[in-house]
N, C-alpha and C positions, 0 to 999 in steps of 0.2 A: 451593481453588485459585482465584486471581484471573485475570482476563483477560490481564494482562501476562505471567504465566508460561505461559499457554496459547498466546498469540500469539507471544511472543518467546523462550520458554525461560527458563532460569534467569538468563542473563546480561542483567541489566537495564541499560538505557541511561537516562541522566538525563532525557530527554524523556518517557519512557514513563509516569512517575508523574503527569504533567500531562495525559495523554490523556483525552478525553471518554469513551472506552470503558471506563475503570476502573469496575468494579462492574456492567457490563452483561453479560448472558448472552453468552458467546462464540459460541454457536450462531447468534446473529443475524448475525454476520460471515462465517459459512460456510453459506449457505443451500443447500438441496437444488437440484439442477440444475433450472432453469426457474422456481424460486421468486423472488419479488420481492427486490430488494436495496434497495428504497426506504428502509426503516427504518434499516438499517445506514448507508447514505449520509447520512441525516439526522443521525445521531449524529456522523458525521465532518465534516459541513458547517461547523459553527462551531468546530471543534477548533483550538486554538492550536498543536498539534504535527502538524497534518495533513501538512505538507511533509516533516517528519522521518520520519513513518510511511511515506509514499510512497517517499521515498529509500531507506529500509530495505528495503522490499519489492522495489524495482527492483534494488538492490545485491545482494540475496540470492536473487533469482530466485523469489520467492514465486509459486507456481502456483495457489494456492487462496485463496478468501476476498476480503473487501473490505479493502483497505489504503489509507490516505490518501484514502479516499472513492472509490476506483476498483476495478472488478472486474478479474479476470485479463485478460479480453478488452480492456478499456480500457487496462490497463498494457502489454499486448502492442503495441497500436496506438501508445502513447506511446513505447515503446522503438524501434519501427520509425521513427517520425517523427524522433526524436532521432538515430538512426543515419543516416538520410538527410540530415539537416542537417549532420552531421559528415563524411559521405563526401566532398563537394566540397572541404572544407577539407583533408582528409587527402590527397586526390588532388593538390591544388594544391601542397602542401608536398613531395610526393614527386617532383614535376617538377623 
């Protein structure tokens, strides 16, 4: 089984075939609690589909692993920041 199927399931998206993580051990992207994420993030760093991967993780609420070069904690913070930026715009349009 390849990492695309492990990470994304059977439904392959066009961008997944171009991901740097193809052929890399999936365990690297799902480290034990407290283990380093440095190696996984290094794989993501130069990936041409990093944004697509991150968007997928954010859209699907991925709670585990490194996606688009970010850990779950980093993705949570990003979601919070995005929500706060949108909140004033939503409040202003409701007035």
